[in-house]
N, C-alpha and C positions, 0 to 999 in steps of 0.2 A: 629914161631906162628902156632898153628895148628887151623883150622877153620873146625867147625863140625855144622850139621844142624839138627840133630834129639837128643833127650833125650837121648835114650839109648847108643848112640855115647858119649856123653858129660861124662855121668856117668860113663862110662867105661874107660875115659881118665882120670878123676878126681880120682877114686876109689884107684889107688896105691898112688897119691900125699897124699890122706887123711889117708892113712894106714901108710903112713912115717912120719905122725906129722905134715905135711907141713901147713901152714898156707895159706888160699886161701881166696883172695880179689875178689870182684865182683862189676861190674860197669854197671849197667842197664841202657840201651839206645832206643832211636827209631831212632838212626841213624842221616845222615847229620852232622857228626861230626865235631867239632870245638873246639877251644884251652880251652874253659870250659871244655869240655868232656876230653880234653888231662890232662887238671889238675886234675881231678878225677882220670885216670889212672894212672898217675904220682906217686899220694900219694899211690894208691893201690901197686903200682911196689916197692915202697919204703918202705913199710909196711910190705910187705906179699910175701910169698915164690912164690905164682903163683897168678894171674890175670886173672880173666875170665871178658870178655866184650860181653855183649849181645844186639844184635840190633833186635828189634822188633816194628815195628808200630801196638800198640794195638788199634784194632778196639774198644775196648770196652770203651774207655775213650773219644771217639769222639761222640759229640752229633749230632742230625740232622743239615744239613746246614755248620756243620763244614769242615774243611779241611783236611779230611781224604783221598780222592783221590789224592789231589794237594800236599799232604804234600812231601816237598823237599827230593829227595834221591840220592845218589852218593855213591854206594857201593865200587867201587874202591878206591876213596878218604877216605872213612872210613876205609878200610883194610889198607892203608899206614899211616894214623895217628895212628892206633891200633899198627902197627908194630912200628912205631917210637917210641912210649911211652911205650912201656915195655909189652904190652899184651901177656899173654901166650895162652890163648885160646880163639878164636872168636866166639860165639854160634850166628848162624843164622836160626833160626827156621821159619816154615812157620806158617801161622794162625792156620791150621789144626793139626801141632804139638800141639800148645799150647791149642787150644780149639775144642776136635774131636767132632764128631757127638754125638749130645746128651747132650752137656756141660749144666750145669744148675746149679753149685753150684759157689756162689759170696761170698764175704767179703763185709759186711755192716758197715762202717768206724763211723758212729753215728755222733755227734754234731760237731765234727771238720770238717766234710765235709759240713756242712751248710753255713758258712759266707763266705765272700770275694769271692773267684772264685766260690764256691759251691752255691753261691746265682743265679749266671748267666748260669752255666754250670750243670744242675742236672744230677745225675748219673757218672760224671766225676771221682770223686773220689773212687766210687764204682768199677770202671772200674781199676784205679790205683792200688787201694789196693789187687783186686782181682789176677791181673797180677804179681805182685810184690811178693804176697805170694806164687803164683805157680812158680816164678822164685828163690825164696829162697828155696824152696823144692825142686826145682829141682836141682840148684846148689849146696846148703848146705853150702855157704861161712861162713868164721868165721867173716869177715867185709863187710859191704856193703858201699859204698860212691855215695852220692847225693851232687847236688850243692845248694845252698843257694837262688839261683834265684827264683827257685820253692820252697819258704818258706812253705807255707800250706802243700805243698806235704810231706815234710820232718817231718812236725809235725805229720801229718796223720799216716806216715808209723813208725814214733817212736813208737805213741800210738798203733797202731797195733802189732808191735813187742812186746812190755810189755803185751798187753792183751790176745796175743795167746801165750806167750812164746816161741818166736822163739829164738833160739839159735844165733843170728846175733849181731855184735856190728854195728850200725849205726853212720857214721862219714860224718858229713856235712862240706862241702870245701866252703871257702868265694867264692861269685860272681865274675868270671873274667870278667873285662869290657875292651872294644876296647878304644884307645887312645882317642876319643872324650866321653867317659864315657857311653855309652850305653852299656848295659848289652849282653853278647854275647849269641845268640838266634839262633837256626836252622830257626825261622820265619823271622828274619832280612833280608834274602834273598827275602822277598817280598817287600822290601822297595825301591822306586826310589831315587833319588839323593834328591829330596825335601822332599819327607816324612823322609828319614835318618836324615836328618838336623833336621827336627820338633821333631822327635822321641828324640832328645838330651833333651827335656825340663823335659823327665820323670825322668832320672837319676840326670841332674842336680838339679830337685827340691828335690828329696830325699837325695841328697849328701848333698845340702845345709841345709836341716833340720837336717841332722846327725852332720854337723859343729856347727850349734847352740847347739844343745844337748851337744856336747862334750866341748861347750865354757860355759855351764852351765845352758842353758834354760831347764826348766822342767815343763811348761805347756803344755798339750798334744794339744789343741787347737790353740796356737800358731806355735806350730811345725808342724802341720797340714797344718795351713796357710803359712808358709813359702815354704813348699813343692808345694803348690798349685800355688802359683805366677808364677812359672816357667812352667805351663802346658797350658798357653796360646795357644800355636801354635800346641796343638794335636787337634785331631778331636772332640772326646769325652771323659770324663774321666767316666769310669764305676765304678771304686770306687776307693777311697783312705781314708784309715783307720788306725789309731794307735790302734794295739790290743795288748794284754797280749801275751807273745812270746810262752807260752804252752797251755792256753785256747784259745786263738784266740777271746778273749772277749773283746769289745772295751773298750778303756781305755779313762777317763775324768779326768780333775784336774791334780795335780802333778804326773809325771811320777817315781813312786817308785820302780818299778821292771823292769827286763828285758822286753823288747816290741820290736814291730816289726810295722814298717811302711810301708805298703804294698799299693800298687797300680796295676790298671789295666785300660790301654789305648787303644782307636783306633786311629791309625794314617793311614789314608786312608782306606782301608779294612782290615788292620793289626792289630791285638790285641796284646798287649804287655805288660809285667808284668814286676814287678821289686819291690825291698824292699831294706830297710837297718835296720840292728839291733841295738838297742840302748840300753847299758846296763849300769846302773847306777855302781857306784863303792860298794864294800863292806862296807865301811864306810857309805854310805848313806841308805843303806839297813839292815845294822845292821847283815850282813852275814859274815860269815868267809869261804867261798866257792869260787870257780871260777863261774864266772858268762860269761865266754865265749862263743860266739854264734856259735863256728866252732865245737862242738862235742856235739851232742845233743843225 
């Protein structure tokens, strides 16, 4: 595994691979890596000839009062995980490398950035879209891998790729969960023993709603209520919404298209997000195409 810190060095390293027709995979991260990131890297290593992983805590996606300064970091552990999971190149840019003096160009993601997390984190997806667009231009990958846990982010990035004609295939890998059901997240490190136990209500509620959906329940209000029953132990619910999986518009009545049940909650001072994708069968929707949520 090679470690590089500048755009020039990264491009110099990747140029001969690209000239040889090698397929390049890319996993952008903010570090403090866990098995969820490991799953993305392994997918890339299995599908591509070379895998680039970036670690960059992007200041432009943090709002005032959010945890930029305290965001967990452990570079030694990150490097070990990258090495173990098949990373070819680890890219570790400084802020000035990504946002040089005078930087002023941003990607505006539009309506998809407004609901769900966008209601409560203004400017967040503008920061995400901008840094991902820059990283795509820097790395020039054939395939990029993202986790389903950040569902709205994947929808925003997919739309950006289409709208800007970026030659990148975006693959979304299902959420990796710990044995108690909690979705793996770098922010889980903020949870003490009590908070961790109470955080299980988030995943339990969403997974209960998915089980009901898989058993035949199709009424949006009932599915949301099933999820809500397990959230009594969290300190507050920021949102719990069932939305169209592509447009992120709220769904009511019978669920007749691929949907996502998304939630953000606070447990102690920690904000956690999670989701489940609910995909009706092709028979129900009258479609003869795959509705798999894994690749978008």
